[in-house]
C-alpha positions in Angstrom: 18.4 -1.2 -6.6 16.2 -3.7 -8.4 17.3 -4.6 -11.9 14.4 -5.5 -14.3 14.5 -6.7 -17.9 11.6 -7.0 -20.3 12.2 -9.4 -23.2 9.4 -9.0 -25.7 9.4 -8.8 -29.5 6.2 -6.8 -29.8 7.3 -3.2 -29.3 3.8 -1.9 -28.4 3.4 -4.5 -25.7 7.0 -4.0 -24.5 6.5 -0.2 -24.1 3.1 -0.7 -22.3 4.8 -3.1 -19.8 7.7 -0.7 -19.3 5.3 2.1 -18.5 3.5 -0.1 -15.9 6.8 -1.2 -14.4 7.9 2.4 -14.1 4.6 3.4 -12.5 4.9 0.6 -9.9 8.4 1.3 -8.8 7.9 5.1 -8.8 4.9 4.8 -6.6 6.7 2.4 -4.2 9.7 4.8 -4.2 12.1 1.9 -5.0 15.2 2.6 -7.0 15.2 0.5 -10.1 17.0 0.0 -13.5 14.9 -1.1 -16.5 16.3 -2.6 -19.7 14.5 -3.7 -22.9 15.3 -6.6 -25.1 13.6 -7.4 -28.4 14.5 -11.1 -28.4 15.9 -13.9 -26.3 19.0 -13.8 -28.4 19.6 -10.1 -27.7 19.2 -10.8 -23.9 21.9 -13.5 -24.1 24.2 -11.3 -26.3 24.0 -8.3 -23.9 24.1 -10.4 -20.7 23.4 -7.6 -18.2 22.9 -8.3 -14.5 19.2 -8.9 -14.0 17.1 -9.6 -10.9 13.6 -9.8 -12.5 12.9 -10.8 -16.2 9.5 -10.4 -17.8 9.7 -12.8 -20.6 7.5 -13.4 -23.7 7.0 -17.1 -24.4 6.6 -16.9 -28.2 9.4 -15.0 -29.9 11.3 -15.4 -33.2 14.6 -17.1 -32.7 15.1 -18.2 -29.2 11.8 -18.6 -27.4 11.1 -17.6 -23.9 11.0 -21.2 -22.7 14.4 -21.9 -24.4 15.8 -18.8 -22.7 14.4 -19.9 -19.3 16.0 -23.4 -19.7 19.3 -21.7 -20.7 19.3 -19.5 -17.6 18.4 -22.5 -15.4 21.4 -24.6 -16.8 23.7 -21.6 -16.2 22.4 -21.4 -12.6 21.4 -17.7 -13.1 19.4 -16.5 -10.2 16.9 -14.5 -12.2 13.2 -14.3 -11.2 11.1 -14.9 -14.3 7.5 -13.7 -15.0 6.2 -15.0 -18.3 4.0 -12.8 -20.5 2.0 -14.7 -23.1 -1.0 -15.0 -25.4 -0.5 -18.8 -25.5 -1.8 -20.4 -22.4 -1.4 -23.8 -23.9 2.4 -23.3 -23.6 2.3 -22.8 -19.9 2.9 -26.5 -19.1 6.4 -26.2 -20.6 7.1 -22.9 -18.9 7.3 -24.0 -15.2 10.6 -24.3 -13.5 13.0 -22.9 -11.0 12.6 -19.2 -10.5 9.4 -19.0 -12.6 7.0 -16.9 -10.5 3.9 -17.0 -12.8 2.2 -15.9 -16.0 0.6 -12.7 -17.2 -1.9 -13.0 -20.0 -1.9 -10.2 -22.7 -3.2 -7.6 -22.6 -1.5 -7.0 -19.2 -3.5 -5.4 -16.4 -1.6 -3.1 -14.0 -3.1 -4.6 -10.9 -2.1 -8.1 -11.8 1.5 -7.0 -12.7 1.7 -5.1 -9.4 0.8 -8.3 -7.4 3.7 -10.2 -9.0 6.2 -7.3 -8.7 5.4 -6.9 -5.0 6.1 -10.5 -4.3 9.2 -10.9 -6.6 10.9 -7.6 -5.7 10.5 -8.4 -2.0 12.1 -11.8 -2.5 15.0 -10.1 -4.4 15.6 -7.6 -1.6 15.3 -10.2 1.2 17.6 -12.7 -0.5 20.3 -10.2 -1.2 23.5 -10.8 0.7 25.6 -8.1 2.4 29.3 -8.5 2.6 30.4 -7.9 6.2 34.0 -7.0 6.7 35.1 -7.8 10.3 38.4 -7.3 12.1 40.1 -10.3 10.4 37.6 -11.9 8.0 34.8 -11.3 5.5 31.4 -13.1 5.5 28.0 -12.7 3.9 24.7 -12.2 5.7 21.3 -12.2 4.0 19.5 -8.9 4.4 16.4 -10.6 5.7 18.5 -12.2 8.6 19.8 -8.8 9.8 17.8 -7.6 12.8 19.6 -4.2 13.3 22.9 -2.4 13.2 24.3 -0.6 16.3 27.1 2.0 16.5 30.4 1.0 17.8 32.4 4.3 17.9 33.6 4.9 14.3 32.5 1.4 13.4 29.4 -0.8 13.9 28.0 -4.2 14.9 25.5 -6.2 13.0 22.9 -8.1 15.0 21.5 -11.0 13.0 19.6 -14.2 13.5 22.9 -16.0 13.7 24.7 -13.7 16.2 26.5 -10.3 16.7 29.4 -9.3 14.6 31.8 -6.4 14.4 31.9 -4.4 11.1 34.6 -2.0 9.9 31.9 0.3 8.5 30.1 3.1 10.2 26.3 3.3 10.9 26.1 6.2 8.4 27.7 4.1 5.7 25.2 1.2 6.2 22.3 3.7 6.3 23.4 5.1 2.9 23.9 1.6 1.4 20.5 0.3 2.6 18.4 3.5 1.9 16.3 1.6 -0.6 15.7 -1.4 1.7 13.5 -1.9 4.8 15.9 -0.2 7.2 15.4 3.0 9.3 17.8 5.0 11.5 15.5 5.3 14.6 18.3 6.6 16.8 21.8 7.9 16.4 23.1 4.5 17.5 20.7 2.2 15.8 19.6 1.2 12.3 16.7 -1.3 12.4 15.3 -3.7 9.9 11.5 -3.2 9.6 11.1 -6.9 8.6 12.3 -7.9 12.0 10.3 -5.6 14.2 8.0 -7.4 16.6 6.1 -4.4 18.0 6.6 -0.7 18.5 5.8 1.1 21.8 7.9 3.7 23.6 10.8 1.6 22.2 11.1 -0.9 19.4 10.9 -4.6 20.3 12.8 -6.7 17.8 12.2 -10.3 16.9 15.1 -11.5 19.1 13.7 -9.7 22.1 16.1 -6.7 22.0 14.6 -3.3 22.9 15.8 -0.4 20.7 15.4 3.2 21.8 13.6 5.7 19.5 14.9 9.2 19.0 12.4 11.9 19.9 13.4 13.8 16.8 12.8 10.8 14.5 9.8 9.3 16.3 7.1 10.6 14.0 9.0 9.8 10.8 9.7 6.3 12.1 6.0 5.6 12.7 5.0 7.0 9.3 7.7 5.0 7.5 6.8 1.8 9.3 3.1 2.3 8.6 3.9 2.7 4.9 6.0 -0.4 5.0 3.1 -2.4 6.6 0.7 -1.1 4.0 2.9 -1.7 1.0 4.8 -4.9 1.9 3.5 -6.8 4.9 0.0 -7.6 3.7 
């Protein structure tokens, strides 16, 4: 799930941006949670977990730039997209995790471009906690190549190696249903981001060849084509 906040004191603008965000994530079929804040102070007071924050630069009380600086000092990993009428303030608004600026009135196509880039970064940089036989460790989603079944459990194959997991393939499939993973075979769950090519089997980026279930072949190709259109361009 991608968690989005819109911090904007103009209620008309805020509602318009919310509508555009809802349209984007609904069309992309991505699970999301959207929260509204009428000021920088209200965002700080409520302090909800947030992945992406659309932030007005000029607000009464705490400005967007002041909130950005506060989040930076607190080492909050929130992707920020500024919304503004005041292009002259842009020089102060750059910083870590600032992805860009949208000028009011917001255009859907421009917002979509930023959301595609930011939401993909959010999903790729998310870490999965892997519980092995005697230890726990974290692997970034983008580094996972595929999962394979190991009886009631599974193994994760990543860019750093192969590891035993005390969870089943079905459990991983359910947890990652909103990410770029697909159950191509009863024994394999592949990461679309790490597919090199697809023929009568799937060739992954590490050279491993993954079988394709006859029953799921068409759905796999349709889902992969949709991934390419929506994310890989």
